[in-house]
C-alpha positions in Angstrom: -3.9 14.0 -16.3 -0.7 14.8 -14.6 -0.1 17.5 -12.1 1.7 19.4 -14.7 -1.1 19.3 -17.3 -3.7 20.0 -14.6 -1.8 23.2 -13.8 -1.5 24.0 -17.5 -5.2 23.6 -17.9 -6.1 25.5 -14.9 -4.1 28.6 -16.1 -6.0 28.5 -19.5 -9.1 28.1 -17.8 -8.5 31.3 -15.6 -7.8 33.3 -18.6 -11.0 32.3 -20.1 -13.0 32.9 -17.0 -11.5 36.3 -16.3 -12.1 37.3 -19.9 -15.8 36.4 -20.1 -16.6 37.8 -16.8 -15.1 40.9 -17.7 -17.0 41.1 -20.9 -20.1 40.3 -19.4 -19.5 42.8 -16.4 -18.9 45.6 -19.1 -22.2 44.8 -20.8 -24.0 44.3 -17.5 -22.7 47.8 -16.2 -23.2 49.8 -19.4 -26.6 48.5 -20.6 -28.5 46.8 -17.7 -27.0 48.9 -14.7 -26.1 45.5 -13.0 -23.0 45.2 -10.5 -20.0 43.1 -11.3 -21.2 40.3 -9.0 -24.6 39.6 -11.0 -22.7 39.5 -14.3 -20.5 37.0 -12.7 -23.5 34.8 -11.9 -24.6 35.2 -15.6 -21.1 34.4 -16.9 -20.9 31.3 -14.9 -24.0 30.0 -16.5 -22.9 30.8 -20.1 -19.8 29.2 -19.5 -21.4 25.9 -18.4 -23.4 23.3 -20.4 -26.3 25.7 -20.6 -25.0 27.7 -23.5 -21.2 27.1 -24.2 -21.8 23.3 -23.8 -25.0 23.3 -25.7 -23.4 24.8 -28.8 -19.8 23.9 -28.5 -19.8 20.7 -26.4 -16.6 19.3 -27.5 -14.5 22.7 -27.0 -16.4 23.1 -23.7 -15.4 19.6 -22.4 -11.9 20.3 -23.7 -11.7 23.4 -21.8 -13.3 22.2 -18.4 -12.6 18.5 -18.3 -13.9 16.6 -15.2 -10.4 16.3 -13.7 -10.1 20.1 -13.2 -13.4 20.8 -11.6 -12.1 20.1 -8.1 -9.4 22.3 -8.6 -11.7 25.2 -9.5 -13.9 24.2 -6.6 -11.1 24.3 -4.1 -9.7 27.9 -5.4 -12.9 29.2 -5.5 -13.7 28.4 -1.8 -10.4 30.4 -0.8 -11.9 33.4 -2.8 -15.2 33.0 -1.1 -13.5 32.8 2.3 -11.4 35.9 1.7 -14.5 37.9 0.3 -16.3 37.2 3.3 -13.7 38.3 5.4 -13.6 41.6 3.6 -17.3 42.0 4.2 -16.9 41.5 7.9 -14.1 43.9 7.9 -16.3 46.6 6.6 -19.3 45.6 8.8 -19.6 47.6 12.1 -21.3 45.6 14.6 -21.6 48.6 17.0 -24.2 49.9 14.7 -26.5 47.0 15.0 -27.6 47.9 18.5 -29.0 51.1 17.3 -31.5 49.3 15.0 -31.6 45.9 16.7 -35.4 45.6 17.2 -36.2 46.7 13.7 -33.6 44.6 12.2 -35.0 41.5 14.1 -38.4 42.2 13.0 -37.5 42.7 9.4 -35.3 39.6 9.4 -37.8 37.4 11.1 -40.5 38.5 8.5 -37.9 37.8 5.7 -37.4 34.5 7.2 -40.8 33.2 8.4 -42.8 34.2 5.3 -40.7 32.8 2.4 -39.5 29.8 4.7 -43.5 28.8 5.1 -44.0 29.0 1.5 -41.0 27.0 0.7 -42.3 24.3 3.0 -45.7 24.2 1.0 -43.7 24.3 -2.3 -41.5 21.4 -1.2 -44.6 19.4 0.1 -46.2 20.0 -3.4 -42.9 18.9 -5.2 -41.9 16.0 -3.0 -44.0 13.4 -5.1 -41.6 11.5 -7.2 -37.8 11.8 -7.5 -37.6 14.6 -10.1 -36.9 17.4 -7.7 -35.5 15.5 -4.5 -33.3 12.3 -4.3 -35.0 9.1 -3.0 -33.6 9.2 0.3 -34.7 12.6 1.4 -37.9 12.8 3.8 -40.7 15.2 3.2 -39.6 17.2 6.4 -36.3 17.4 5.1 -37.1 18.5 1.8 -39.3 21.4 3.3 -36.6 22.4 5.5 -34.2 22.7 2.7 -36.3 24.5 0.4 -37.4 26.8 3.3 -33.9 27.8 4.1 -33.0 28.1 0.4 -36.1 30.6 -0.1 -35.2 32.6 2.9 -31.5 33.4 2.4 -30.3 36.7 1.3 -27.2 37.6 -0.9 -25.4 39.2 2.0 -22.4 40.0 0.1 -24.2 41.6 -2.6 -26.5 43.6 -0.1 -23.3 44.7 1.6 -21.8 45.8 -1.9 -24.9 47.8 -3.1 -24.9 49.5 0.2 -21.3 50.3 0.1 -21.2 51.4 -3.5 -24.0 53.9 -3.0 -22.4 55.3 0.2 -25.4 54.2 2.6 -22.9 52.3 5.0 -23.4 53.7 8.4 -26.9 55.3 7.6 -29.9 54.2 9.2 -31.0 52.5 6.2 -27.8 50.7 5.3 -27.4 49.7 8.9 -30.8 48.1 9.0 -30.5 46.2 5.8 -26.9 44.8 6.8 -28.1 43.9 10.1 -31.4 42.3 9.0 -29.4 40.5 6.3 -26.9 39.0 8.6 -29.5 37.7 11.1 -31.4 36.3 8.1 -28.4 34.4 6.9 -27.4 33.1 10.2 -30.8 31.6 10.9 -31.0 30.1 7.3 -27.5 28.1 8.0 -28.8 26.8 11.2 -31.7 25.4 9.5 -29.3 24.0 6.9 -27.4 22.5 9.6 -30.5 20.7 11.1 -31.3 19.4 7.7 -27.9 17.8 7.2 -28.2 16.3 10.6 -31.4 14.8 9.9 -30.2 13.6 6.4 -27.1 11.9 7.8 -29.1 10.6 10.9 -26.6 12.3 13.2 -28.2 14.9 15.5 -24.8 15.9 16.8 -24.4 17.7 13.5 -27.1 20.3 14.4 -25.6 20.6 17.8 -22.1 21.2 16.7 -23.4 23.7 14.2 -25.6 25.7 16.1 -23.7 25.6 19.6 -20.3 25.8 18.1 -21.2 28.6 15.8 -22.7 30.7 18.6 -19.7 30.0 20.9 -17.3 30.7 18.0 -19.0 34.1 17.1 -19.3 35.3 20.9 -15.6 34.5 21.4 -14.4 36.1 18.3 -16.2 39.5 18.9 -15.3 39.7 22.5 -11.9 38.0 23.5 -10.7 37.6 19.7 -11.4 41.3 19.2 -9.5 42.4 22.0 -6.5 40.4 21.2 -6.4 41.4 17.7 -6.8 45.0 18.6 -3.8 44.6 20.9 -1.7 42.7 18.5 -2.2 45.4 15.6 -2.4 48.5 18.0 0.5 50.0 16.6 -0.2 49.4 12.9 -0.9 52.9 11.7 0.6 53.2 8.1 1.6 49.9 6.6 0.9 46.2 7.2 3.9 44.2 7.0 4.2 40.9 5.1 4.6 39.1 8.5 1.4 40.8 9.9 -0.6 39.7 6.6 0.5 36.2 6.8 -0.6 36.1 10.6 -4.0 37.5 9.3 -4.5 34.8 6.8 -3.6 32.1 9.2 -6.2 33.3 11.5 -8.9 33.6 8.6 -8.1 30.0 7.3 -8.3 28.6 10.6 -11.5 30.3 11.3 -12.9 29.1 8.0 -11.8 25.5 8.7 -13.4 25.6 12.2 -16.8 26.8 11.0 -16.6 24.5 8.1 -15.8 21.4 10.5 -18.8 22.2 12.5 -21.2 22.3 9.7 -21.9 26.1 9.4 -19.7 26.6 6.3 -16.4 28.4 6.0 -17.6 31.7 4.9 -19.2 32.4 8.3 -16.0 31.9 10.2 -14.2 34.3 7.7 -17.0 36.7 8.3 -17.0 36.8 12.0 -13.1 37.1 11.8 -13.6 40.3 9.7 -15.9 41.7 12.2 -13.4 41.1 14.9 -10.4 42.9 13.2 -9.4 46.3 14.4 -11.1 49.1 12.4 -10.0 52.6 11.2 -6.5 52.7 9.3 -5.8 49.2 9.8 -9.0 47.9 8.2 -8.5 50.2 5.0 -5.0 49.1 4.5 -6.0 45.3 4.8 -8.8 45.8 2.6 -6.7 47.6 -0.1 -4.1 44.9 0.1 -6.6 42.1 -0.5 -9.8 43.4 -2.4 -8.3 43.7 -5.9 -7.1 40.4 -6.1 -10.1 38.7 -4.4 -12.9 40.3 -6.2 -11.2 40.4 -9.6 -9.4 36.9 -9.6 -10.7 34.5 -7.1 -14.6 35.2 -6.7 -15.4 34.6 -10.4 -14.4 31.2 -10.0 -17.3 30.2 -7.9 -19.9 31.4 -10.3 -18.4 29.4 -12.9 -18.1 26.3 -10.8 -21.8 26.8 -10.1 -22.4 27.5 -13.9 -20.8 24.4 -14.9 -23.2 22.4 -12.7 -26.4 24.3 -14.0 -28.1 23.0 -17.3 -31.2 25.0 -18.2 -32.1 22.3 -20.8 -33.3 20.4 -17.8 -36.4 22.4 -17.7 -37.7 20.9 -20.8 -41.4 20.5 -20.2 -44.3 23.0 -19.6 -44.7 21.5 -16.1 -41.1 22.3 -15.2 -41.5 25.8 -16.6 -44.5 26.3 -14.5 -42.8 24.9 -11.4 -39.8 27.4 -12.3 -42.4 30.4 -12.6 -43.9 29.4 -9.3 -40.5 29.3 -7.4 -39.6 32.5 -8.6 -43.0 34.1 -7.7 -43.1 32.6 -4.1 -39.5 33.6 -3.5 -39.6 37.1 -4.7 -43.0 38.1 -3.2 -42.9 36.3 -0.1 -39.4 37.8 1.0 -39.7 41.2 -0.7 -43.3 42.0 0.5 -42.7 40.7 4.1 -39.6 42.7 4.6 -41.2 45.7 3.0 -44.2 45.2 5.5 -42.1 44.8 8.4 -39.8 47.8 7.7 -43.1 49.9 7.3 -44.2 48.4 10.7 -40.9 49.6 12.4 -41.6 53.3 11.3 -39.6 53.4 8.1 -41.4 55.3 5.3 -42.5 53.7 2.0 -39.2 54.4 0.2 -36.9 52.9 2.7 -39.1 50.0 3.1 -39.3 49.1 -0.5 -35.5 49.5 -0.5 -34.9 47.3 2.3 -37.6 44.7 0.7 -35.5 45.0 -2.6 -32.2 44.4 -1.0 -33.4 41.4 1.2 -34.9 39.8 -1.9 -31.6 39.2 -3.8 -30.0 36.2 -3.2 -27.1 35.9 -5.5 -23.9 34.3 -4.0 -25.3 33.0 -0.7 -28.0 31.2 -2.6 -25.5 29.5 -4.9 -23.5 28.4 -1.8 -26.5 26.7 -0.1 -27.8 24.9 -3.2 -24.4 23.7 -4.2 -24.3 22.2 -0.7 -27.6 20.5 -1.3 -26.7 19.1 -4.4 -23.3 17.8 -3.1 -25.1 16.2 -0.2 -27.5 14.7 -2.7 -30.6 16.3 -1.1 -31.8 18.0 -4.4 -31.5 16.7 -8.0 -29.7 18.7 -10.9 -33.1 19.6 -12.2 -34.3 21.3 -9.1 -30.8 22.8 -8.6 -31.2 24.3 -12.1 -34.6 25.7 -11.2 -33.4 27.2 -8.0 -30.3 28.7 -9.8 -32.6 30.5 -12.2 -34.6 32.0 -9.2 -31.4 33.2 -7.7 -30.3 34.9 -11.0 -33.7 36.7 -11.6 -34.3 37.6 -8.1 -30.7 39.0 -8.0 -30.9 40.6 -11.3 -33.8 42.5 -10.1 -32.1 43.9 -7.1 -29.9 46.6 -8.7 -32.3 48.2 -11.2 -35.4 48.4 -8.7 -32.9 49.9 -6.0 -31.7 52.4 -8.6 -35.4 53.3 -9.4 -36.5 53.7 -5.9 -33.4 55.8 -5.2 -33.9 58.1 -8.2 -37.6 58.4 -7.7 -37.7 59.4 -4.4 -34.4 61.4 -4.1 -34.8 64.9 -3.5 -32.1 67.8 -4.0 -30.5 67.4 -0.6 -29.5 63.8 -1.2 -32.3 62.3 1.2 -35.1 60.1 0.3 -38.5 61.9 0.2 -40.5 61.9 3.4 -37.4 61.5 5.3 -34.9 63.3 7.5 -32.6 60.9 9.0 -32.1 58.1 6.5 -29.0 59.3 4.9 -27.4 60.9 8.1 -24.6 58.8 9.4 -25.3 57.1 12.6 -23.2 58.3 15.4 
């Protein structure tokens, strides 16, 4: 297929993707109370071989020929990087200090318990080659599944918090801080797995050491330089300034991707380092509509094109799927709820934190795609884990809304609290 025909095909794909995501999004919001990001996850699976390809295989293959998949992947990565930059732009790192001890305890609980359960699950599933490829050792399988079970859908968690005006509250700050620590730890584990699988220990050293060094430099030196560069920007951001910002974001994404942490974390840390106030609001207003409505849906479709639910075609595989969902949801949700209770949160706040931390969504799909690309897991296990990610993420928003409505009093605070919805100052 020539470059001209590839571009022509991509335009048609984008039109179909955006239409399906919009329709599923409207249905999800109106009838299921789901945020747009969850609907896009479902839309991605619907457009893949699980539904569209099952009933209309010729049309699905004509719309998504193999030659175009790499284009969808590359553009989707740009969308992910810019989206995580926007998440970082809204994230106030200064608030973490006020909830540091609580966030660490919640995060550690949300990592250790599901990670341990994931290791035992991998040990149970490691016989044969149906779930892991032949070159994967038992230890590598245990570490990968543990990391996959531990990860949190940080972008979705942030979106739910901001959409419900919980940003800057004790509850919102605790959830965001715990989620960020949780995901950072999961990516470090993944770096160790990839280093072990490749037989090169330097991968882990580069990923963990380089990632820490990058984060420290960006939130200290980088933050001061960016603040000085954009100190005079009070009303509008010029085209030249926007270009410079995008260059910094892309270089940060390139660096963290090259050391093995993944591009989205470079973008997220860069967003944290950006100046706040009117500058951040203007920048967000310039980028967010295009990123969330046009670019991010591509990643969900890319993941959906690799998911075939028909792989789960025996009672045993359905049993494994149910076991994965049960261990993942109970392990993380209950652990985070209990840890939040131990830090002094009331039951309503603790349940909310457990629900939010249990959603996996976008970040789970990222780590699963990496596992599939590096041939750590088979398409069968990829599909099982995608189903777990969708179900755990689907449950987050309705459970959050139920808790919020059930415990909310007339003054807008959760029952039994006095400070949870007061802004941290």
